[in-house]
C-alpha positions as CSV (number, residue, x, y, z in Angstrom):
1,X,20.9,-17.4,-13.6
2,X,19.3,-15.9,-10.5
3,X,21.8,-14.2,-8.3
4,X,21.8,-14.1,-4.5
5,X,21.1,-10.4,-4.6
6,X,17.9,-10.9,-6.6
7,X,16.7,-13.7,-4.3
8,X,16.9,-11.5,-1.2
9,X,16.1,-8.3,-3.1
10,X,13.3,-9.1,-5.5
11,X,12.5,-5.4,-6.0
12,X,15.8,-5.2,-8.0
13,X,14.3,-7.5,-10.6
14,X,12.4,-6.2,-13.6
15,X,8.7,-6.8,-13.7
16,X,9.2,-9.5,-16.4
17,X,12.0,-11.2,-14.4
18,X,9.9,-11.3,-11.2
19,X,6.9,-12.7,-13.0
20,X,8.9,-15.3,-14.9
21,X,10.6,-16.5,-11.7
22,X,7.5,-16.5,-9.6
23,X,6.9,-20.3,-9.4
24,X,6.2,-20.9,-5.7
25,X,3.0,-20.2,-3.8
26,X,1.1,-19.5,-7.1
27,X,-2.1,-20.8,-5.6
28,X,-2.0,-18.3,-2.7
29,X,-1.2,-15.6,-5.2
30,X,-4.2,-16.5,-7.4
31,X,-6.5,-16.6,-4.4
32,X,-5.4,-13.2,-3.1
33,X,-5.5,-11.6,-6.6
34,X,-9.0,-13.1,-7.3
35,X,-10.2,-11.6,-4.0
36,X,-8.8,-8.2,-5.0
37,X,-10.2,-8.4,-8.5
38,X,-13.7,-9.5,-7.3
39,X,-13.9,-6.7,-4.7
40,X,-14.5,-3.7,-7.0
41,X,-17.9,-2.8,-5.6
42,X,-17.6,-4.3,-2.2
43,X,-18.1,-2.1,0.8
44,X,-16.1,-4.5,3.0
45,X,-13.0,-6.3,1.8
46,X,-10.3,-8.5,3.1
47,X,-7.1,-7.0,4.4
48,X,-4.0,-9.2,4.2
49,X,-1.0,-9.7,6.5
50,X,1.6,-12.2,5.2
51,X,3.7,-13.4,8.1
52,X,6.7,-15.5,7.5
53,X,10.4,-15.8,8.4
54,X,12.9,-13.6,6.5
55,X,13.7,-15.0,3.0
56,X,10.5,-16.9,2.6
57,X,9.1,-14.8,-0.3
58,X,6.9,-12.2,1.3
59,X,8.4,-9.3,-0.7
60,X,8.2,-11.3,-3.9
61,X,4.5,-12.1,-3.2
62,X,3.7,-8.5,-2.6
63,X,5.5,-7.4,-5.8
64,X,3.8,-10.1,-7.8
65,X,0.5,-8.8,-6.7
66,X,1.5,-5.2,-7.5
67,X,2.5,-6.3,-11.0
68,X,-0.8,-8.2,-11.4
69,X,-2.8,-5.2,-10.6
70,X,-0.8,-3.0,-12.9
71,X,-1.2,-5.4,-15.8
72,X,-4.8,-6.3,-15.4
73,X,-6.8,-3.8,-17.5
74,X,-10.1,-4.6,-15.7
75,X,-8.5,-3.8,-12.3
76,X,-6.0,-1.0,-12.9
77,X,-8.8,1.4,-14.0
78,X,-10.2,1.5,-10.5
79,X,-7.5,0.2,-8.2
80,X,-4.0,1.8,-7.8
81,X,-1.3,-0.2,-6.2
82,X,0.9,1.8,-3.8
83,X,4.3,0.1,-3.1
84,X,5.9,1.1,0.2
85,X,9.1,-0.9,0.6
86,X,10.6,-1.9,3.9
87,X,12.7,1.2,4.2
88,X,10.0,3.7,5.3
89,X,12.3,5.6,7.7
90,X,10.3,8.9,7.4
91,X,7.0,7.4,8.4
92,X,6.7,7.7,12.1
93,X,3.2,8.9,12.4
94,X,-0.1,8.0,10.6
95,X,-0.1,11.3,8.9
96,X,3.3,10.5,7.5
97,X,1.7,7.5,5.8
98,X,-0.9,9.7,4.1
99,X,1.9,12.1,3.0
100,X,3.9,9.3,1.6
101,X,0.9,7.9,-0.3
102,X,0.1,11.3,-1.7
103,X,3.7,11.8,-2.8
104,X,3.6,8.3,-4.4
105,X,0.4,9.1,-6.2
106,X,1.7,12.4,-7.5
107,X,4.9,10.7,-8.8
108,X,3.1,7.9,-10.5
109,X,-0.2,9.3,-11.7
110,X,-0.5,12.7,-13.3
111,X,-4.1,13.1,-12.2
112,X,-3.0,13.5,-8.6
113,X,-0.7,16.5,-9.3
114,X,-0.8,19.0,-6.4
115,X,-2.2,16.5,-3.9
116,X,1.0,16.3,-1.8
117,X,1.4,20.0,-1.6
118,X,-2.2,20.5,-0.7
119,X,-1.9,18.0,2.2
120,X,1.5,19.5,3.4
121,X,0.0,23.0,3.4
122,X,-2.5,22.0,6.1
123,X,0.2,21.2,8.7
124,X,1.1,24.8,9.4
125,X,-2.6,25.9,9.3
126,X,-3.8,23.3,11.8
127,X,-0.8,23.2,14.1
128,X,-2.2,20.1,15.8
129,X,-1.1,16.6,14.8
130,X,-4.4,14.9,15.3
131,X,-6.3,17.5,13.3
132,X,-3.7,17.4,10.6
133,X,-3.9,13.6,10.4
134,X,-7.6,13.8,9.9
135,X,-7.3,16.6,7.3
136,X,-4.6,14.8,5.4
137,X,-6.7,11.6,5.3
138,X,-9.8,13.6,4.2
139,X,-7.9,15.3,1.4
140,X,-6.5,11.9,0.2
141,X,-10.0,10.3,0.4
142,X,-11.6,13.2,-1.4
143,X,-9.0,13.0,-4.2
144,X,-9.6,9.2,-4.6
145,X,-13.4,9.6,-4.7
146,X,-13.2,12.5,-7.2
147,X,-11.3,10.2,-9.6
148,X,-13.2,7.0,-8.9
149,X,-10.1,5.2,-7.6
150,X,-9.3,2.9,-4.7
151,X,-5.9,2.0,-3.3
152,X,-4.2,-1.3,-2.6
153,X,-1.5,-0.3,-0.1
154,X,1.4,-2.8,-0.1
155,X,3.7,-2.4,2.9
156,X,6.7,-4.6,3.3
157,X,8.0,-5.1,6.8
158,X,4.8,-3.6,8.1
159,X,5.6,-4.7,11.7
160,X,8.5,-2.3,11.8
161,X,6.4,0.5,10.5
162,X,3.4,0.0,12.7
163,X,5.6,-0.2,15.8
164,X,6.2,3.5,15.4
165,X,2.5,4.4,15.6
166,X,0.7,5.2,18.8
167,X,-2.3,3.2,20.1
168,X,-4.6,6.0,18.9
169,X,-3.0,5.8,15.4
170,X,-3.4,2.0,15.4
171,X,-7.1,2.4,16.3
172,X,-7.6,5.1,13.6
173,X,-5.9,3.0,10.9
174,X,-8.0,0.0,11.9
175,X,-11.2,2.1,11.7
176,X,-10.2,3.4,8.2
177,X,-9.5,-0.1,6.9
178,X,-12.9,-1.3,8.2
179,X,-15.0,1.7,7.1
180,X,-13.4,3.0,3.8
181,X,-13.4,0.6,0.9
182,X,-11.1,3.0,-0.9
183,X,-8.2,1.6,1.2
184,X,-7.0,-2.0,1.2
185,X,-3.9,-3.1,3.1
186,X,-1.7,-5.9,1.9
187,X,1.3,-6.1,4.1
188,X,4.1,-8.5,5.0
189,X,6.1,-8.9,8.2
190,X,8.5,-11.4,9.7
191,X,6.5,-11.1,13.0
192,X,3.1,-10.0,14.2
């Protein structure tokens, strides 16, 4: 029996429970996942922003896609899902996003050991937020290319997160998502 807590907090379900209970919007899931799966060698790929009222299944959809990538042996060799839940309190700047992703990669994938510390060491050296953001991004991109990986960055409540970024950071993120196929954004928000 599904509890109220698991309905509104699908990240508390096990992978098997979430997949088993995912019975709504299966066509949308299949369409998005097919697009992700078919985009291995694409230079340009579709970004996704799922907008719906609270409680409509946005988080569940994101998690279902994360699990699909993790389980698909054709996809998970080149694409790494990064799950950033809605409580990203420490991400106030674009460089914080790169730090969080590096930390996540290190925690989940042994081959990225040392990446977070390498990025963090640049802050004191550069002493300029813009230069540091560029360097942090460059180090992350270099680490991905060296290992032949791409990222699917899943951000829940992205509207809250992106509100914290400056106009310049929004423009830079947009540029990155347009120009670098190593980064794909799949986000959800209750508002635009």
